[in-house]
N, C-alpha and C positions, 0 to 999 in steps of 0.2 A: 705504569708498572711494565718493566721490560723483562723478557724471559729468554734464556738461552736453551734451545731444545737439546743441543748436543751435550751440554754439561748439566742440564736440568737444574739451572740456577736462576733465581729471580733477582732483579736489581731495581730498587726504588728510584735511584737517580740515573738519569740518562748518561751522565758523564762517566759513571762507574761502568755502566753497561758498554758504552763505546770503547772504553779502555780495554775491557775484557775481550770484546770482539776483535779488536786490532791485534791481539796477541795470538789468535789462532783461527783456523778455518771453522768457525762456529756458525750455527744457524740462528737467525734472530726473528723474533716476532714480538709485537707489542700487545699487551692485554689491558684493556681499560675496565677496571672493576668498579669504577665510579660513574657509570653511564647515567646521564640525566634522564629523568622520566619523560620530560616534554621536549626533547631535542627535536629540531626540525627534521622532516622526512628525508630531505636531500642529504643532510649530514649523516643520518642513520644509514641510508642506502650506500653512501660513500664508505662508511666504516665497514659495512657488510662486504663490499667489493674488495676492500683491502684485506679483510680477514680471509676471504675466499682465496685471494692471491697468495697470502701467507701459508694457508693450509696446503695449497698445491705445491708451493715451494718446499714445504716441510716433507711432504710425501716423496717428492722427487729426490731431495737431498739425502733422505734417510735410506731409501731403497735402491738408488741408482747403482751403488757399488756392490749390492748384495744380490747375487743371482741364484742362490740355492733355493730349493723348493719351499722350504719353511718360510723364508723371507718373502718369496713371491706370493705365497698363500696369505700371509699377514697383510701384505700390501693390498691384495684384492679385498680383504675384509675391511681394511681402513677406507679404501675408496668406496666400498659399498655403504659404509656408515656415513661417509661424507655426502654421498648422493641421497641417502635417507634423510639426513639433516636438511639438505637443500629442499627436498620434496616437502618436508614438514613445514619449513619456513614459508614456502610458496602457498601451502594449504592454509596456514595461519593468516597470510595476507588476504586470501580469498574469503575466509571466514570473517575477518575484520570488516571487509567490504560489504559482505552480506548483512552483518549485524548493523552497520551504519545505515545501509539501505532500508532495512526494516524499521529502524528508529525514525528515519526521515519519513517513510510511508505512514507510520503511525501518527506522526505529528500532522502530516497533510490530511490524513483521514479524520482525525479528531477535529481539526479546524473546519473541514468540509461539512461535518455533521451539523454545524451551526447554520449552514446555508440550505439544508434540506427543509422543504416546506412541511409543516406539521399537518398530519392527516387527522382532521377533526370536524365536528359539526360546526359550521360557520356560514356566514354570508360571503360567498367567494368574491374576491376583489377583481371583477371583470367589468369592462365598460358596459353601461346600460344598453347602448345601441346594439352591441353584439349579443347580449342576453336576449333582447327583444327579437332579434332576427332568428335565433334558435327557437324561441317560444312559438313564434308564428308557424314554424314548420311542424311542430308537435309530432315528433317521431322518435323512435328508439335511437336511430343513427344520430339525429341532431342532439339529443340529450347526452349521448356518449361523447360526441365531438366537443360539446361545451365543457364537460368534465376534463377531457384531454387538454383543452386549451388552458385550463386553470392549473392542472397538476403536472403536465408533461411538456407542453409546448415550449420550445427554446430551452429545454432542460436536458443535460446529459443523462444518459440512462442510469449511470451509477448514482445519480442524485435524485432519482424518482422517490417519492414518499411511499410508494407501493412496490413490493417485490413478489413476483409470482413464485409459488412453491409447487409441490407435487399436486397433480390433479387440479382442483379448483380452490386450493388454499392459498392465502397470501400472507405477507407480513407488512405491517404499516409502521411508520415512524411517528411516535407520539411526542417527540421533542427531546426525549432522553434515551429511549431504547427502541429496538425493533420488537414489535409485539406480533406473535403468531395469531392469525385469524382463520380458524378452521371453517371451511365452507364460505368464508367471506361474510359472516353474519354481521359483524360491525361495519365492514366496508359497504355493504348494501344499504344499511341504515344511514350512513354518512352521505352516500350518493343521493339517495332520495331526499333527505333533509336539505342538503345544500342546493339541489335543483329547485325544490319548492321555495326555499328562502329567496333565491335570486329571481325566479319567475314572478313570485308574488310582489316583489319590490317594483318591477317594471310594468306589471299589468295593471294599469290605471286607466280611467276613462279618458284622461288627457292624452295618453299614448295610443289609444285604440278607439276604433268605432265601437258603438254599443254592442253590436252583434259579435264582433271580434273579441271584445273584452269578455263577454259571456262564454264564448267558445274556449278562450284561453283559460278562463277560471275553472271551467269544467275539467280541462286537462290537468290543471294544477291540483285540483281536488283529488285526483286519482294518484297523486304522488305522495302516498302515505305508507307508514310501516305496515299497515294492515293489508296493503296490496302486495302480497307476497309473490304473486305470479309475475307482476311487472318488475319487481325488485330483482327476481332471479334472471329474467330476460336481460335486464339492463346490465347486471353483473357479468353474466356469461358473455354477452356481446362485447363488453369493454375488455374483459380478460382475453378473448380471442383476437380482438382487433388491435389492442394497444400494449398488451403485456407479453 
């Protein structure tokens, strides 16, 4: 669709419009009212550049011969509106970019959730030799270090199955959601259970001397839910050292 600004007429056929323009000093611009929804970005940008050029030409041609105050004031208002339109267009582009970025991040985050280790009671999948080395030390630091190796070692912080909250509260990943654990009640129980499971698996007569086996077993027997004092020490040390 072609439009003559001076005469305020529209022409559906380009040949009619060209014929009209050739007869007088008229202004021309083209208006495409059938813009495709999925047109390429470069084409859309090109059309915007052409439209901007046409608008500038229109403003210049309309107001260049009119110097009285009223026309000058109208020109300023038109230029202001054009600037506002350009600013809004730029803002829309920024918002479009932000929305697309958020969509991409949500997709990445949802895919990443499948890779987070589930925090639960289990026999931790750690090499028996490594577990035995930690058991022989029989210390708070060694126990925490073994837990660290299973849950955090070679894992990005945003993929940890535990997140520290205010004070001594945490959140743990159960495979579907982040669950709030006030005072780490569940976390303490998981730590103790998993240490006991792994230590019990490797503490055999074949792996240890009789005396060492018995000493190790005594240590393992202390790793129970009833031993609240050690649970708390283990939890606090882990929180302060690794979270």
